[in-house]
N, C-alpha and C positions, 0 to 999 in steps of 0.2 A: 079829374084833372082837365085843365084846358091847356092848349098849346098855342104858341105864338112864333112869329118869325123873329130871329135875332140877327140883324144885319141881312146881307144878301143871300147867305148860304146855309144858315142853320134854322132848323125847326126844333123848338125846345118846349119843355113844360114851363108854364108861367111861374111856377114855384121851383126854385133851384135849391139844391141841398148845399148848405155852407159847411165845407169840410173842416173849418177851424174848430167846430164842436167835437171833432174826433181826435183832437190833439192828445187828450188824456193828460197824464201826469208827467209827460216827458219835458214839459216846459216849452220855451219858444214863444208860441202864441196860441192860446186856447182858452177854454172856459171850464176848466176843472176836470176831475177824474171821470173816466168812463172806461170800462173794461173792454178787452178785445171781443168778448162774447156779446156784450150789449151793443158795441159798435157794429158788429156783424149783423145782429138782428135788426138794428135800426136801418142800416143800409139796404138790407133785403126788403124790409117793409116799405121803405121809400120807393124802391124800384117796383115792387108789386102794386103799389098805389098809383103808379103812373109818373113818378118823378123821373125825368130823363137826363137832367143836367146836374152834374156833380162837380163842384168847384173846390179846388184845394190849392196848396202851395207847399214847397219844401219847409218853410219856416213853421208851419203848423205842426207842432210837436217834434220839430227837427226830423222830419220825414215820416213820423208816425201816422199822420193823417193819410198821406199818399199810400203807405204800405197797407193800411187797413182797407182802403178803397180797392187797392190791387188784389188783395186776398179775397175780398167779398164780392166784387163786381167785375172790374175791368180785366181781371185775369181769367174770367170765365167766358169762353169764346162765344157762347150763345147769347150772353148778356152784352158783351163788349160792343157788338155792332148795333145795339139798340140804344146806347146811351151817348151823351155828349160829355166828354171828359175835358176838364179845364185845369190847367196848372200854370204856374208863374215862375219867373226868373228874377234874380237880382237880390232878393232878401235872403242872405245866407248867414253863415256864422263861422267863427274860428274854433280852434281846439278847445278853448275854454267855454264854448257855446255863448260867446258874446256876439250879438247880432250886428252884422255889417251890411252895407249896400254895395253891390258890385254888378253893374250892367255891362261890363266889358265883353267883347266878343268871346274871349276865352271862357268867361263865366257862363255865357249863354250856352256854349257847347257842352261844358261840364255839367251844368245844372240840368239841362235837357236830358242828357244821357242818364243821369241819376234818377230823374223823375220817371223816365220811361221804364227803368229797371224797377223802381219802387211800385209803379202802377201796373206792372206786368203787361205792358202793351208796346207795340212797335210804332205807334203814332198818337198824337194828341189832336183832338178836334179843334181845340183853341189853346194857344199858348200866349201868355200875356206878360208884359213888363209890369212888375208889381208896383214899383215906385220910380219916379224920375230920379236920376242920379247925376248930380252936377259934375262929378269927377270924370265921367266917361261920356264922350259925345253921343248924343241920341242917334245921330245918323249911322254911326258904326254899329250900334245895337240893332237898329232896324235892318241894316245890311246882313247881319248875322242871322236874324230871324228869316229874312227872305231866302237865304241859302238853305236854312233848315226846311223851309217850305218846299223849295225846289227838290230837296232830297227826299221828300215825302214823310218827314218826321213830324211835321205839323201841318194842319190843313187850313187853319185860320190864325190871323195875328190880332192880338188885342193889347190894349194899354189900360193901366189902372191909375187912378189918382192923378190924372192929367188935367191941366187947364186948356183953354182954347189955343193959347200960343204953343204949348208943348205938343198938342195934338196936331196942329198945323205943321210943325217941324217934322213930325213923324210922317205925315201925309206927303210931304215933299220928297220923301225917299221911296215910299211904297204904300200899298193899300193897308189901311187899318180897318178891320172888320167889326171890332167890338170895343166899346169903352165901358169900363167898370169903375163906378164912382159911388160915394155915399149918396143916398137919397132916402129921406124919410120925412115924417112930419116935423122932426127936429132940425133937419138940414135940407133946405130946398135950393142950395147953391146950383146944383146941376140943372134944375128946372129954369132958374133965372139966367144962367150963363152959358149953358151948353146944349140944351134940347134943340133949339132952332138950328144951331151949327151942325149937329150930327144928323138931324132929320134931313137937311138939305143934301147931305153926302151919303145918305143911306147907311150910316154907321149904327150898328145895334147898340142898345144900352142895357147894361146889367147893373141893377141896383144892389148895393150892399148896405148893411146897417139898417135894414128895413125895420127892425124892432129896437134900434138904438141900444144894442147890448142889453136888452131887457127893460130899458126905461119905459118903453111903450107897451110892454107885455102885461102890465098890471101886477107882476110878481115881485117887483122891486119894493123895498121898504127901508125905512130908517134903520140904521145900525145893522144892516145886512153884512154878514161876514163871508168873504169869498175865500175859497180854497187857495192855497199858495200856488197851485198850478193854473189858477184862473188869472188871465191877464188883467181882469178888473181889480184884483187884489193890490196891484201896484198903485191904483188910484182910488182906493176905497173911500177915503175921506172926501176926495173930489166928487165921487159919485153921490155921496150923501148930501154934500153941499149943493150939488147941481139939482138933485131931486127936490130938495127943499125950496130952491129958488124957482123951480118950474112947477111947483105943486099946484098953484091955482090953474095954470093952463092944462096941466095933466088931468086935473079933476074934471075940467070941461070935456077933455077928450074921452075920459072914461065914462062920463055921463052920456055922451053921444053914442058910445059903443053899447051901453045898456039900452038906450032908446031904440037902437037898431037890432037888438037881441043878438048881439055879437060879443065875443070876448074882446078885450083891447087888442090882443095880438091879431085877431082876425080882421079887425077894423084897420089896424096899421098896415097890414098886407093889402087889404082891399083898396085903401087909399093910394098906395104906391102903384098898384096895378091899374088904377083908374086912368092913368096917364098913358096915352097911346104910344109915347116914345119908349116906354119900358117894355123890353122884350122878356125879361125874367127878373124876378125879385129873389135874392138870396136870403135864406133864413137858416140859422143854425138850430139844431134840436139835439137834445141829449136823451130823449125818451120818446117812445112811440106815442105817448099821450100828447106830448108837445107837438109832435109832427101831425097827429090826427086833428088836433085843434085847428091847424092851418089848412089841411087838405079838405076838411069837411065843409069849409065855406069858400073854397077857391073860386067858385062860380058866382059868388055874391056880387051884385051890382049896387053900389051905394045910391040911394035915392038922391035926386037932384038937389033938394033943399039941404039935406045933410052934407052932401058934397060941397055945396057952396059955403056952409058954415065951417067945414073942415079946412077948406082952402084959405079962408080968412084966418082961421086959428093957426095954420102953419106959418103964416107971415108973422105972427106975433112971437113965435119962437125965434130966437137969434140963431145964427149959424152955429150949430153945435156938433162937433165931431167927438163922440164919446168913445 
């Protein structure tokens, strides 16, 4: 494993564990079934292999992801102090489990309390606004987060899926330590629009969508059928159409991976981490084999010529959030 700075205060593994993969069949947002036992083994293996950052959110499995991390890692005292625990606020649900967005101060207080209970911890290393919420003033949300920080319930404040204007508004209220946005070969919006801004302000960057929900892993194929508990099942035909439209570019990417003696997933991760602005790249995994594939080449440095070709290739992909 290699380790990097994430903002001013955090030292993290360059590979972060994406907790959406632990949602299981509870629904909400996840990537298909995974048993409690397999989730436990996967989390333990990630920790033993040097992964220190574990990212989750209440909406992942309607609390199931948080609870699994709590049982396996953060609830264990000798492990808790060695890991960076990340969760989020705002993406919640009603009694019918219909997803809603609520960044109100009351929601911040309630969701933080529930996340701490689920994760079996008395503080979070990083607590993030999951999505911008037009119904609730961002300034009030930030003030609630600053109060939670003063109370010792959270140690760092972050935002997800923010643009420069929204990030500037948050900064007018208080310090933002980390930004988490999509960043991959398929979506370089953050590189084009945000990297300079956050670098000048020493804001850490956490990339998600590193493998573009499997599009860059080499495992996707036409007519792929997703489990009903997999968020990708909601857009199955869209995924197939997108895969077909991107096929020539993806083939070029897969060929470069082959020439570098890497799997496509390894190359996708290496390319994201080749950017100095990236503190950590989140990747979901549902098996030890998938996780090993990434960990085994975490120290790989892309040759300059291949990096140049990949950079040009990334520009040919349109902004795609899958």
